[in-house]
LOSE-17325 format. One record per atom (N, C-alpha, C, CB): residue in one letter; atom name; x, y, z. Coordinates in nm, 3 decimals, decimal comma. Atoms other than C-alpha are relative to their C-alpha. Glycine has a CB too. Example, Ala and Ser with C-alpha at 12.3 -4.5 7.8 and 13.67 -1.06 7.14 Angstrom:
<recs>
  resn  name       xx       yy       zz
     a     N    0,089   -0,119    0,000
     a    CA    1,230   -0,450    0,780
     a     C    0,090    0,120    0,000
     a    CB   -0,099    0,003    0,125
     s     N   -0,082   -0,119   -0,006
     s    CA    1,367   -0,106    0,714
     s     C   -0,077    0,109    0,073
     s    CB    0,041    0,046   -0,142
</recs>
This chain:
<recs>
  resn  name       xx       yy       zz
     x     N    0,130    0,044    0,044
     x    CA   -2,594    0,775   -3,350
     x     C   -0,030    0,064   -0,135
     x    CB   -0,109    0,035    0,104
     x     N    0,030   -0,050    0,133
     x    CA   -2,693    0,810   -3,715
     x     C   -0,150    0,022   -0,011
     x    CB    0,050   -0,098   -0,111
     x     N    0,141   -0,034    0,013
     x    CA   -3,022    0,986   -3,782
     x     C   -0,050   -0,037   -0,139
     x    CB   -0,022    0,148    0,027
     x     N    0,061    0,026    0,130
     x    CA   -3,266    0,925   -4,067
     x     C    0,049    0,099   -0,104
     x    CB   -0,152    0,005    0,010
     x     N   -0,047   -0,104    0,092
     x    CA   -3,155    1,254   -4,222
     x     C    0,139   -0,034   -0,051
     x    CB   -0,001    0,138    0,068
     x     N   -0,135    0,035    0,040
     x    CA   -2,793    1,142   -4,222
     x     C    0,000   -0,121   -0,092
     x    CB    0,087   -0,028    0,123
     x     N    0,009    0,119    0,084
     x    CA   -2,887    0,803   -4,370
     x     C   -0,047    0,039   -0,139
     x    CB   -0,094   -0,104    0,062
     x     N    0,052   -0,045    0,129
     x    CA   -3,091    0,970   -4,646
     x     C    0,106    0,078   -0,076
     x    CB   -0,126    0,085    0,020
     x     N   -0,105   -0,079    0,064
     x    CA   -2,808    1,215   -4,716
     x     C    0,109   -0,091   -0,054
     x    CB    0,060    0,102    0,098
     x     N   -0,107    0,090    0,045
     x    CA   -2,549    0,937   -4,737
     x     C   -0,047   -0,085   -0,117
     x    CB    0,046   -0,089    0,116
     x     N    0,053    0,074    0,116
     x    CA   -2,775    0,736   -4,971
     x     C    0,001    0,090   -0,122
     x    CB   -0,143   -0,052    0,028
     x     N   -0,002   -0,096    0,109
     x    CA   -2,809    1,048   -5,184
     x     C    0,139    0,023   -0,053
     x    CB   -0,060    0,131    0,044
     x     N   -0,140   -0,019    0,041
     x    CA   -2,432    1,094   -5,191
     x     C    0,045   -0,119   -0,083
     x    CB    0,093    0,018    0,123
     x     N   -0,041    0,120    0,073
     x    CA   -2,386    0,736   -5,308
     x     C   -0,058   -0,002   -0,142
     x    CB   -0,044   -0,126    0,075
     x     N    0,061   -0,006    0,132
     x    CA   -2,615    0,812   -5,604
     x     C    0,067    0,104   -0,090
     x    CB   -0,147    0,031    0,013
     x     N   -0,071   -0,100    0,079
     x    CA   -2,390    1,099   -5,717
     x     C    0,110   -0,066   -0,082
     x    CB    0,059    0,110    0,090
     x     N   -0,117    0,051    0,073
     x    CA   -2,125    1,043   -5,983
     x     C    0,123    0,009    0,091
     x    CB    0,023    0,080   -0,134
     x     N   -0,117    0,004   -0,088
     x    CA   -1,788    0,959   -5,823
     x     C    0,072    0,134    0,017
     x    CB    0,098   -0,101   -0,051
     x     N   -0,072   -0,127   -0,013
     x    CA   -1,628    1,296   -5,901
     x     C   -0,078    0,100    0,086
     x    CB    0,026    0,060   -0,139
     x     N    0,082   -0,091   -0,081
     x    CA   -1,919    1,478   -5,734
     x     C   -0,005   -0,045    0,146
     x    CB   -0,142    0,009   -0,057
     x     N   -0,001    0,050   -0,137
     x    CA   -1,908    1,253   -5,426
     x     C    0,116    0,062    0,078
     x    CB    0,011   -0,153    0,003
     x     N   -0,117   -0,058   -0,065
     x    CA   -1,559    1,377   -5,346
     x     C   -0,019    0,148    0,028
     x    CB    0,124   -0,019   -0,086
     x     N    0,025   -0,143   -0,019
     x    CA   -1,658    1,740   -5,397
     x     C   -0,101    0,023    0,112
     x    CB   -0,052    0,062   -0,131
     x     N    0,103   -0,013   -0,103
     x    CA   -1,966    1,694   -5,178
     x     C    0,060   -0,024    0,138
     x    CB   -0,115   -0,098   -0,026
     x     N   -0,057    0,033   -0,131
     x    CA   -1,771    1,530   -4,896
     x     C    0,098    0,108    0,044
     x    CB    0,071   -0,137   -0,006
     x     N   -0,093   -0,106   -0,034
     x    CA   -1,504    1,801   -4,911
     x     C   -0,077    0,124    0,047
     x    CB    0,090    0,035   -0,121
     x     N    0,083   -0,114   -0,040
     x    CA   -1,770    2,073   -4,892
     x     C   -0,063   -0,024    0,135
     x    CB   -0,109    0,027   -0,105
     x     N    0,061    0,035   -0,129
     x    CA   -1,943    1,892   -4,606
     x     C    0,102    0,012    0,113
     x    CB   -0,057   -0,144   -0,006
     x     N   -0,105   -0,012   -0,101
     x    CA   -1,614    1,868   -4,413
     x     C    0,033    0,145    0,029
     x    CB    0,126   -0,075   -0,045
     x     N   -0,027   -0,142   -0,019
     x    CA   -1,549    2,238   -4,468
     x     C   -0,111    0,067    0,081
     x    CB    0,017    0,071   -0,135
     x     N    0,113   -0,056   -0,075
     x    CA   -1,897    2,326   -4,343
     x     C    0,005   -0,043    0,146
     x    CB   -0,134   -0,044   -0,064
     x     N   -0,008    0,049   -0,137
     x    CA   -1,851    2,109   -4,035
     x     C    0,113    0,070    0,076
     x    CB    0,022   -0,152    0,001
     x     N   -0,112   -0,070   -0,064
     x    CA   -1,514    2,271   -3,961
     x     C   -0,041    0,143    0,032
     x    CB    0,125   -0,003   -0,091
     x     N    0,045   -0,138   -0,022
     x    CA   -1,665    2,618   -4,001
     x     C   -0,098    0,005    0,117
     x    CB   -0,067    0,056   -0,129
     x     N    0,096    0,003   -0,110
     x    CA   -1,954    2,527   -3,770
     x     C    0,069   -0,023    0,134
     x    CB   -0,105   -0,109   -0,024
     x     N   -0,074    0,026   -0,123
     x    CA   -1,710    2,390   -3,511
     x     C    0,074    0,124    0,048
     x    CB    0,099   -0,115   -0,020
     x     N   -0,072   -0,122   -0,036
     x    CA   -1,502    2,707   -3,520
     x     C   -0,094    0,109    0,048
     x    CB    0,081    0,051   -0,119
     x     N    0,099   -0,099   -0,044
     x    CA   -1,810    2,927   -3,491
     x     C   -0,047   -0,033    0,141
     x    CB   -0,121    0,004   -0,098
     x     N    0,045    0,040   -0,134
     x    CA   -1,930    2,725   -3,191
     x     C    0,109    0,029    0,103
     x    CB   -0,037   -0,150    0,001
     x     N   -0,111   -0,024   -0,091
     x    CA   -1,586    2,745   -3,028
     x     C    0,016    0,149    0,028
     x    CB    0,130   -0,057   -0,057
     x     N   -0,016   -0,144   -0,017
     x    CA   -1,554    3,119   -3,087
     x     C   -0,115    0,062    0,080
     x    CB    0,010    0,068   -0,135
     x     N    0,116   -0,048   -0,076
     x    CA   -1,906    3,182   -2,956
     x     C    0,013   -0,037    0,147
     x    CB   -0,130   -0,058   -0,059
     x     N   -0,021    0,047   -0,137
     x    CA   -1,829    2,976   -2,646
     x     C    0,104    0,087    0,071
     x    CB    0,045   -0,148    0,001
     x     N   -0,107   -0,080   -0,061
     x    CA   -1,506    3,166   -2,578
     x     C   -0,049    0,142    0,028
     x    CB    0,124    0,004   -0,091
     x     N    0,046   -0,138   -0,016
     x    CA   -1,665    3,506   -2,632
     x     C   -0,105    0,011    0,111
     x    CB   -0,058    0,052   -0,131
     x     N    0,107   -0,005   -0,100
     x    CA   -1,974    3,431   -2,422
     x     C    0,055   -0,019    0,141
     x    CB   -0,105   -0,107   -0,029
     x     N   -0,052    0,028   -0,133
     x    CA   -1,781    3,284   -2,130
     x     C    0,098    0,108    0,046
     x    CB    0,069   -0,136    0,002
     x     N   -0,092   -0,107   -0,036
     x    CA   -1,513    3,554   -2,140
     x     C   -0,079    0,120    0,052
     x    CB    0,087    0,040   -0,121
     x     N    0,077   -0,118   -0,041
     x    CA   -1,772    3,832   -2,122
     x     C   -0,079   -0,024    0,129
     x    CB   -0,095    0,041   -0,111
     x     N    0,077    0,031   -0,120
     x    CA   -1,968    3,652   -1,850
     x     C    0,087   -0,014    0,124
     x    CB   -0,079   -0,128   -0,020
     x     N   -0,080    0,041   -0,115
     x    CA   -1,678    3,553   -1,628
     x     C    0,121    0,088    0,031
     x    CB    0,047   -0,137   -0,020
     x     N   -0,125   -0,074   -0,021
     x    CA   -1,379    3,783   -1,672
     x     C   -0,031    0,148    0,017
     x    CB    0,098   -0,022   -0,118
     x     N    0,033   -0,140   -0,030
     x    CA   -1,411    4,122   -1,507
     x     C    0,121    0,081    0,044
     x    CB   -0,106    0,005    0,108
     x     N   -0,118   -0,071   -0,049
     x    CA   -1,064    4,206   -1,381
     x     C    0,120   -0,036   -0,086
     x    CB    0,027   -0,035    0,149
     x     N   -0,120    0,023    0,080
     x    CA   -0,744    4,245   -1,578
     x     C    0,126    0,038    0,077
     x    CB   -0,008    0,079   -0,131
     x     N   -0,112   -0,036   -0,087
     x    CA   -0,509    4,297   -1,283
     x     C    0,110   -0,106   -0,001
     x    CB   -0,048    0,021    0,142
     x     N   -0,096    0,109    0,000
     x    CA   -0,334    3,964   -1,335
     x     C    0,003   -0,067   -0,137
     x    CB   -0,035   -0,103    0,111
     x     N   -0,010    0,072    0,127
     x    CA   -0,210    3,758   -1,630
     x     C   -0,079   -0,130    0,003
     x    CB    0,146   -0,028   -0,033
     x     N    0,071    0,127   -0,011
     x    CA   -0,389    3,451   -1,497
     x     C   -0,136    0,021    0,065
     x    CB    0,084   -0,102    0,081
     x     N    0,134   -0,005   -0,060
     x    CA   -0,745    3,379   -1,393
     x     C    0,007   -0,035    0,147
     x    CB   -0,096   -0,096   -0,074
     x     N    0,008    0,041   -0,139
     x    CA   -0,831    3,366   -1,027
     x     C   -0,094   -0,120    0,008
     x    CB   -0,050    0,117    0,092
     x     N    0,077    0,124   -0,014
     x    CA   -1,014    3,062   -0,889
     x     C   -0,149    0,021   -0,032
     x    CB    0,014   -0,056    0,142
     x     N    0,140   -0,029    0,028
     x    CA   -1,356    3,227   -0,913
     x     C   -0,025    0,010   -0,151
     x    CB   -0,042    0,131    0,070
     x     N    0,012   -0,012    0,146
     x    CA   -1,303    3,318   -1,280
     x     C    0,017   -0,136   -0,068
     x    CB    0,104    0,099   -0,055
     x     N   -0,023    0,133    0,057
     x    CA   -1,169    2,970   -1,357
     x     C   -0,124   -0,086    0,014
     x    CB    0,120   -0,068    0,069
     x     N    0,120    0,080   -0,023
     x    CA   -1,472    2,801   -1,201
     x     C   -0,115    0,050   -0,087
     x    CB   -0,040    0,006    0,150
     x     N    0,105   -0,059    0,083
     x    CA   -1,705    3,042   -1,384
     x     C    0,016   -0,043   -0,146
     x    CB    0,002    0,153    0,011
     x     N   -0,027    0,038    0,139
     x    CA   -1,540    2,968   -1,720
     x     C   -0,030   -0,149   -0,021
     x    CB    0,147    0,031   -0,039
     x     N    0,027    0,144    0,010
     x    CA   -1,556    2,591   -1,657
     x     C   -0,150   -0,026   -0,004
     x    CB    0,064   -0,075    0,117
     x     N    0,146    0,019   -0,004
     x    CA   -1,926    2,607   -1,565
     x     C   -0,067    0,053   -0,126
     x    CB   -0,059    0,068    0,123
     x     N    0,056   -0,062    0,119
     x    CA   -2,005    2,839   -1,854
     x     C    0,021   -0,090   -0,122
     x    CB    0,063    0,138   -0,024
     x     N   -0,030    0,088    0,113
     x    CA   -1,832    2,610   -2,105
     x     C   -0,082   -0,127    0,003
     x    CB    0,147   -0,035   -0,002
     x     N    0,079    0,124   -0,015
     x    CA   -2,004    2,302   -1,969
     x     C   -0,147    0,024   -0,034
     x    CB    0,012   -0,054    0,144
     x     N    0,140   -0,032    0,029
     x    CA   -2,347    2,468   -1,982
     x     C   -0,021    0,025   -0,149
     x    CB   -0,045    0,124    0,080
     x     N    0,013   -0,031    0,142
     x    CA   -2,288    2,596   -2,335
     x     C    0,004   -0,127   -0,085
     x    CB    0,110    0,098   -0,044
     x     N   -0,011    0,125    0,076
     x    CA   -2,180    2,255   -2,465
     x     C   -0,124   -0,086    0,019
     x    CB    0,126   -0,078    0,042
     x     N    0,122    0,077   -0,025
     x    CA   -2,475    2,081   -2,299
     x     C   -0,119    0,059   -0,076
     x    CB   -0,032   -0,006    0,150
     x     N    0,109   -0,066    0,070
     x    CA   -2,711    2,340   -2,446
     x     C    0,007   -0,026   -0,150
     x    CB    0,003    0,151    0,027
     x     N   -0,011    0,024    0,144
     x    CA   -2,575    2,300   -2,799
     x     C   -0,029   -0,146   -0,035
     x    CB    0,140    0,040   -0,050
     x     N    0,032    0,141    0,023
     x    CA   -2,598    1,921   -2,771
     x     C   -0,151   -0,022    0,007
     x    CB    0,071   -0,089    0,103
     x     N    0,145    0,013   -0,014
     x    CA   -2,958    1,948   -2,651
     x     C   -0,073    0,058   -0,121
     x    CB   -0,047    0,070    0,129
     x     N    0,062   -0,061    0,118
     x    CA   -3,048    2,184   -2,935
     x     C    0,019   -0,089   -0,122
     x    CB    0,060    0,141   -0,025
     x     N   -0,026    0,091    0,113
     x    CA   -2,883    1,947   -3,185
     x     C   -0,090   -0,121    0,002
     x    CB    0,145   -0,044    0,001
     x     N    0,089    0,115   -0,012
     x    CA   -3,082    1,653   -3,052
     x     C   -0,144    0,036   -0,034
     x    CB    0,006   -0,058    0,141
     x     N    0,137   -0,044    0,028
     x    CA   -3,408    1,846   -3,062
     x     C   -0,020    0,028   -0,148
     x    CB   -0,035    0,126    0,083
     x     N    0,008   -0,026    0,143
     x    CA   -3,334    1,960   -3,417
     x     C   -0,009   -0,130   -0,078
     x    CB    0,122    0,082   -0,046
     x     N    0,003    0,130    0,067
     x    CA   -3,264    1,601   -3,526
     x     C   -0,136   -0,067    0,019
     x    CB    0,112   -0,091    0,053
     x     N    0,132    0,055   -0,025
     x    CA   -3,589    1,487   -3,361
     x     C   -0,105    0,069   -0,086
     x    CB   -0,036    0,012    0,148
     x     N    0,095   -0,079    0,080
     x    CA   -3,780    1,766   -3,535
     x     C    0,011   -0,039   -0,148
     x    CB    0,027    0,151    0,019
     x     N   -0,021    0,038    0,140
     x    CA   -3,626    1,676   -3,872
     x     C   -0,059   -0,138   -0,027
     x    CB    0,150    0,003   -0,036
     x     N    0,052    0,135    0,016
     x    CA   -3,715    1,308   -3,823
     x     C   -0,153    0,002   -0,003
     x    CB    0,051   -0,092    0,112
     x     N    0,146   -0,012   -0,002
     x    CA   -4,073    1,404   -3,737
     x     C   -0,052    0,058   -0,131
     x    CB   -0,046    0,087    0,118
     x     N    0,041   -0,063    0,126
     x    CA   -4,098    1,628   -4,045
     x     C    0,010   -0,100   -0,114
     x    CB    0,087    0,124   -0,030
     x     N   -0,015    0,101    0,105
     x    CA   -3,967    1,346   -4,266
     x     C   -0,109   -0,105    0,009
     x    CB    0,137   -0,065    0,008
     x     N    0,105    0,100   -0,019
     x    CA   -4,215    1,100   -4,116
     x     C   -0,133    0,055   -0,047
     x    CB   -0,010   -0,042    0,148
     x     N    0,124   -0,063    0,046
     x    CA   -4,502    1,342   -4,174
     x     C   -0,006    0,008   -0,152
     x    CB   -0,015    0,139    0,060
     x     N   -0,005   -0,011    0,145
     x    CA   -4,392    1,398   -4,532
     x     C   -0,021   -0,138   -0,064
     x    CB    0,134    0,061   -0,046
     x     N    0,016    0,137    0,052
     x    CA   -4,367    1,021   -4,589
     x     C   -0,144   -0,047    0,018
     x    CB    0,099   -0,098    0,071
     x     N    0,140    0,039   -0,025
     x    CA   -4,709    0,965   -4,431
     x     C   -0,094    0,071   -0,098
     x    CB   -0,039    0,034    0,146
     x     N    0,084   -0,077    0,091
     x    CA   -4,861    1,241   -4,645
     x     C    0,014   -0,050   -0,143
     x    CB    0,037    0,149    0,006
     x     N   -0,023    0,051    0,136
     x    CA   -4,706    1,087   -4,958
     x     C   -0,053   -0,143   -0,013
     x    CB    0,151    0,005   -0,035
     x     N    0,054    0,135    0,003
     x    CA   -4,853    0,749   -4,861
     x     C    0,104   -0,108   -0,008
     x    CB   -0,092   -0,013   -0,115
     x     N   -0,108    0,099    0,004
     x    CA   -4,520    0,573   -4,828
     x     C   -0,009   -0,093    0,118
     x    CB    0,137    0,068   -0,002
</recs>
């Protein structure tokens, strides 16, 4: 689903000179990759500290496995929910700004 913010950003990118469009898209891809890695690392660290308590074996026991699965699922759902709420908030802010400007 494309949000108003994304549409506005993409329209803005199209107004850039061609050489800057490429630079912008490359920077955007790098930022997205960095954000993905940060989210992944945070997920691993949080679930590891919450679920793994014994180091007697090289593999996880069934309780630890289930805990890690649940933890990962909850974390991903939470980040998706936060992302949706942020997009809704941004759309509301843009609408208010447009209304205030009389557009």
